[in-house]
Backbone as CSV, one residue per row, in Angstrom:
resi,resn,N_x,N_y,N_z,CA_x,CA_y,CA_z,C_x,C_y,C_z
1,MET,30.773,-34.212,13.647,30.457,-34.100,12.243,28.947,-34.029,12.024
2,ALA,28.180,-34.786,12.787,26.728,-34.766,12.637,26.160,-33.389,12.962
3,THR,26.743,-32.727,13.942,26.292,-31.385,14.298,26.494,-30.438,13.129
4,ASN,27.617,-30.561,12.429,27.893,-29.702,11.291,26.838,-29.899,10.202
5,ASN,26.468,-31.144,9.915,25.429,-31.412,8.913,24.094,-30.814,9.343
6,TYR,23.797,-30.921,10.626,22.551,-30.362,11.145,22.544,-28.845,10.992
7,GLN,23.656,-28.201,11.318,23.743,-26.747,11.212,23.642,-26.291,9.771
8,GLU,24.160,-27.076,8.827,24.081,-26.712,7.425,22.644,-26.714,6.921
9,LYS,21.776,-27.492,7.524,20.397,-27.587,7.076,19.493,-26.526,7.692
10,LEU,19.980,-25.864,8.741,19.198,-24.804,9.364,19.178,-23.584,8.462
11,MET,18.072,-22.869,8.479,17.956,-21.644,7.695,18.207,-20.450,8.610
12,ASN,18.846,-19.432,8.063,19.056,-18.237,8.865,17.790,-17.374,8.853
13,LYS,17.809,-16.332,9.642,16.634,-15.477,9.824,16.137,-14.894,8.497
14,ASP,17.056,-14.428,7.653,16.644,-13.841,6.382,16.033,-14.873,5.447
15,GLN,16.560,-16.083,5.458,15.994,-17.133,4.617,14.567,-17.464,5.055
16,VAL,14.361,-17.582,6.358,13.029,-17.926,6.887,12.033,-16.798,6.619
17,GLU,12.421,-15.568,6.974,11.513,-14.440,6.774,11.237,-14.211,5.292
18,GLY,12.250,-14.387,4.467,12.065,-14.227,3.028,11.109,-15.261,2.468
19,LEU,11.270,-16.504,2.887,10.374,-17.566,2.436,8.936,-17.270,2.870
20,PHE,8.777,-16.811,4.095,7.451,-16.482,4.617,6.817,-15.347,3.798
21,GLU,7.608,-14.322,3.472,7.097,-13.202,2.668,6.727,-13.664,1.258
22,LYS,7.536,-14.565,0.688,7.217,-15.088,-0.639,5.870,-15.810,-0.629
23,VAL,5.668,-16.629,0.390,4.409,-17.386,0.483,3.228,-16.431,0.671
24,LYS,3.379,-15.450,1.577,2.292,-14.482,1.785,2.001,-13.723,0.494
25,GLY,3.051,-13.353,-0.226,2.877,-12.630,-1.481,2.166,-13.468,-2.524
26,LYS,2.518,-14.745,-2.612,1.862,-15.636,-3.575,0.375,-15.771,-3.258
27,VAL,0.066,-15.908,-1.970,-1.341,-16.034,-1.558,-2.098,-14.751,-1.894
28,LYS,-1.498,-13.602,-1.569,-2.141,-12.322,-1.849,-2.324,-12.124,-3.355
29,GLU,-1.309,-12.498,-4.126,-1.386,-12.366,-5.581,-2.499,-13.252,-6.144
30,ALA,-2.567,-14.492,-5.687,-3.606,-15.413,-6.152,-4.995,-14.926,-5.749
31,THR,-5.107,-14.391,-4.548,-6.387,-13.844,-4.093,-6.801,-12.677,-4.981
32,GLY,-5.845,-11.837,-5.348,-6.135,-10.725,-6.254,-6.623,-11.202,-7.601
33,VAL,-6.040,-12.278,-8.108,-6.476,-12.834,-9.389,-7.902,-13.369,-9.268
34,ILE,-8.153,-14.127,-8.212,-9.486,-14.730,-8.017,-10.553,-13.658,-7.850
35,LEU,-10.238,-12.610,-7.091,-11.219,-11.547,-6.828,-11.205,-10.459,-7.900
36,ASP,-10.351,-10.625,-8.908,-10.195,-9.631,-9.970,-9.860,-8.257,-9.379
37,ASP,-8.951,-8.280,-8.399,-8.496,-7.068,-7.720,-7.041,-6.824,-8.129
38,LYS,-6.840,-5.984,-9.128,-5.500,-5.732,-9.671,-4.558,-5.156,-8.606
39,ASP,-5.070,-4.274,-7.741,-4.236,-3.667,-6.706,-3.677,-4.741,-5.767
40,MET,-4.533,-5.653,-5.330,-4.094,-6.730,-4.440,-3.123,-7.650,-5.171
41,GLU,-3.384,-7.920,-6.433,-2.511,-8.777,-7.220,-1.105,-8.168,-7.336
42,ILE,-1.057,-6.873,-7.593,0.234,-6.174,-7.712,0.961,-6.154,-6.375
43,LYS,0.229,-5.849,-5.303,0.851,-5.831,-3.975,1.391,-7.213,-3.614
44,GLY,0.674,-8.262,-3.961,1.139,-9.626,-3.710,2.391,-9.945,-4.495
45,ASN,2.420,-9.492,-5.745,3.600,-9.719,-6.578,4.819,-9.007,-6.001
46,VAL,4.618,-7.769,-5.557,5.722,-7.008,-4.954,6.197,-7.705,-3.680
47,GLN,5.263,-8.107,-2.825,5.614,-8.777,-1.574,6.371,-10.080,-1.852
48,LYS,5.926,-10.817,-2.854,6.581,-12.069,-3.234,8.029,-11.803,-3.664
49,ASN,8.227,-10.771,-4.452,9.572,-10.454,-4.933,10.477,-9.916,-3.829
50,ILE,9.905,-9.159,-2.908,10.681,-8.693,-1.752,11.135,-9.895,-0.925
51,GLY,10.247,-10.854,-0.748,10.599,-12.071,-0.019,11.696,-12.850,-0.722
52,LYS,11.646,-12.896,-2.043,12.683,-13.591,-2.804,14.033,-12.916,-2.606
53,VAL,14.050,-11.592,-2.659,15.304,-10.860,-2.453,15.853,-11.129,-1.051
54,GLN,14.979,-11.095,-0.049,15.427,-11.326,1.327,15.954,-12.752,1.482
55,SER,15.266,-13.708,0.895,15.706,-15.093,0.969,17.046,-15.277,0.257
56,ASP,17.192,-14.655,-0.905,18.461,-14.726,-1.634,19.589,-14.079,-0.834
57,PHE,19.286,-12.995,-0.139,20.281,-12.350,0.717,20.711,-13.308,1.830
58,GLY,19.748,-14.018,2.400,20.065,-15.017,3.419,20.943,-16.124,2.863
59,ASP,20.664,-16.555,1.629,21.505,-17.558,0.973,22.932,-17.025,0.804
60,PHE,23.036,-15.771,0.387,24.332,-15.137,0.203,25.113,-15.102,1.516
61,LYS,24.422,-14.741,2.602,25.072,-14.705,3.912,25.591,-16.088,4.309
62,GLU,24.808,-17.115,4.029,25.234,-18.475,4.346,26.448,-18.875,3.512
63,ASP,26.458,-18.496,2.241,27.600,-18.807,1.380,28.863,-18.142,1.904
64,ILE,28.749,-16.885,2.302,29.900,-16.159,2.852,30.374,-16.829,4.137
65,LYS,29.419,-17.203,4.986,29.761,-17.854,6.249,30.510,-19.167,6.000
66,LYS,30.052,-19.959,5.018,30.723,-21.210,4.689,32.116,-20.958,4.137
67,ASP,32.248,-19.930,3.293,33.561,-19.591,2.731,34.532,-19.194,3.835
68,ILE,34.058,-18.426,4.792,34.915,-17.995,5.907,35.310,-19.204,6.757
69,ASP,34.367,-20.097,6.986,34.659,-21.295,7.779,35.681,-22.197,7.094
70,ASN,35.742,-22.162,5.771,36.669,-23.021,5.023,38.067,-22.423,4.884
71,ILE,38.253,-21.216,5.387,39.573,-20.591,5.296,40.487,-21.138,6.354
């Protein structure tokens, strides 16, 4: 049972990569704001949102996996 709890807390590849992209995007967006660089700010915002989509996809995959395991 403890192994199952441990596995539930692990993040899948899409969740990890998505989170990493979100963080990079936030940093790039903030840097664009500080440097008054609209292009960098926009690119950071796009990167942040792409990371969110990837992370959400990873969440979806985990939900499906849990549903299948409960059948």
